[in-house]
C-alpha positions, 0 to 999 in steps of 0.5 A: 555402507560397509561391505562384507568381504569373503576371505578364504581361510587356509587349513592351518587357520581353520584347525586352531582354536578361534577366540572371538571377543563379542560386544552387544549393546542393542538395547539396555544391556551392555555386554561382552563375551569371549568365545572359543570355537563358537560354542565354548564361553570363556566369559559372559559379562552383562551390565543391566540397566533395568533398575534405571529404566524401571523408574520410567516404565520402559527403556529411554534410548538417550539414558541407555546410550549414556549408560553404554558409553560409561560401561562399555570399556569396563565390561570389555575389560572384565570379559577379557579378564574373566577369560584370562586372555588379552587382545593379542590372543584374539582372532576377531571382534564381533559386534551387534550392528542391528536391529535395535536402538540406534544410539546404543548400537552405535556405542557398541559398534564404535567400540568394536571398530576402535579395537579393530583399528588399534589391533588390526583384528578383523571386524564381524558385524552380527545381526541381533536376531541371528545372535538369539537363534545362535544362543541355542548352539551354546548349550546344545552341542547336538543342534545343527541346522536345518531346524525351525526357530521362534524368536520372541522378545521385546522388539521381535516375534519371528518364525524362522527357518534356519537353513544353515549357519547364517542362512535364514528364511523368515516365514512369520513376523509380527504385524504390530506389537511384538510379544515382549512389547505386549507383555510390558504394556499389559504389565504396566496396565495391571500395576506390575510395572517394568520389565513386564515379561518376568513379572507377568510370568510370576503373577500368572502362577497365582492366577487362573489362565481360564478365568478370562477369554482373551482373543487369539488373533490370526492374520488371514493372508499369512498364517504364520504372522503374529498380531498382539495389539488386539489382545493388548487392547482387549485387556485394556478394554476389560480393565476399563469396563470393570472400572466403569462398572465398579467391578473388581478384577484379579491381577493374577487372573488377568496376567494368567489369562493374557499370558495363556492367550499369547502362548497359545498363539505362539505354540499354534503358529509354531506347530503349524510351521513344523507340520508344513515344513516337516522339521524334527528340530525346533528352538525358541530364543529371545527374552520371552523364551525364558517364560515358564509357561511358553517353555512348558507348552512348547515342550509338550507340543513338540513331544506330541509331534516327536520333535526335538525341542531346544531352548537356551538358559534364561541368562542366554535368552536375555540380550548377551554377548555370548550369543553374538560371539557364537554367531560371529564364529560361524561368520568368521569361518565362512570368511565374512568380514565387515569393513571399518565403515560398518554402521549401526542399522536399527531396522536391519532385516534378518539375512541382510548384510552390511 
């Protein structure tokens, strides 16, 4: 297990620009980015494997790992070239080390450690969810902690109190399927294929969100936790019932009604948290944060409460290395470092460090 070291920075080090090369490979995007002072992106290179995994209806970890091995060095080289910097110009290398798929994570972590070993640069292990939250800092220079954040993606549904840079309290999480996972499974069931999130978003624009009434699940003992497996099952049961009765169903209506059910729950839980904690700033992050219905509903709900609403551009909602560089910068200036025995931790919890 790698041990994080706390190092005091002298005044000269904190005054100069900090350049960080960041690497992200937690799932099916191989990404590298060069960031200056945490919020200025000099390059953001992403190689997506969507076309490959679409053939299988979802991410195949072994195939993803092999693709990362093939692309990790070319992607890093491209990021450095686009930023017009070399390894000698960098101050540190940041890398996602969890959570995610263990094989893909290991590729990124191994590449980062090899570069640090060869150059003597410090290594900074970054939590993937912290990266998603930090994506909001890049395009919103006025955003500073504390604030509340909703992280929704294929593997995560978290309501987080961002107390400070690097200091988080998770107040709500999914008990089963994450929101993005539910999108993928329902999209496959109604014939839209993979990836489900953007395809349901597009189809829903042609449908009636009130055509079908799907359940909005609540977890009794934890008002901020999420559960989407029941909703997914309700959609599947509706489709099976129609098939048994020989009745036709409308793809766009199912997509719109399902999407509305997910959005309603995400908005309801988020606004309840804002009311209880009294936050005046709220941010969304993760792949599902690019969903147009979720953005519109969150914006409207926040405006009604007089709460400032933040969200990254779609390119920064997907897995990318710029967000890892941003998060890594704040760890760097706090003096946090990872040793060269840093390992991939697929189930890493937010707030844990290795």
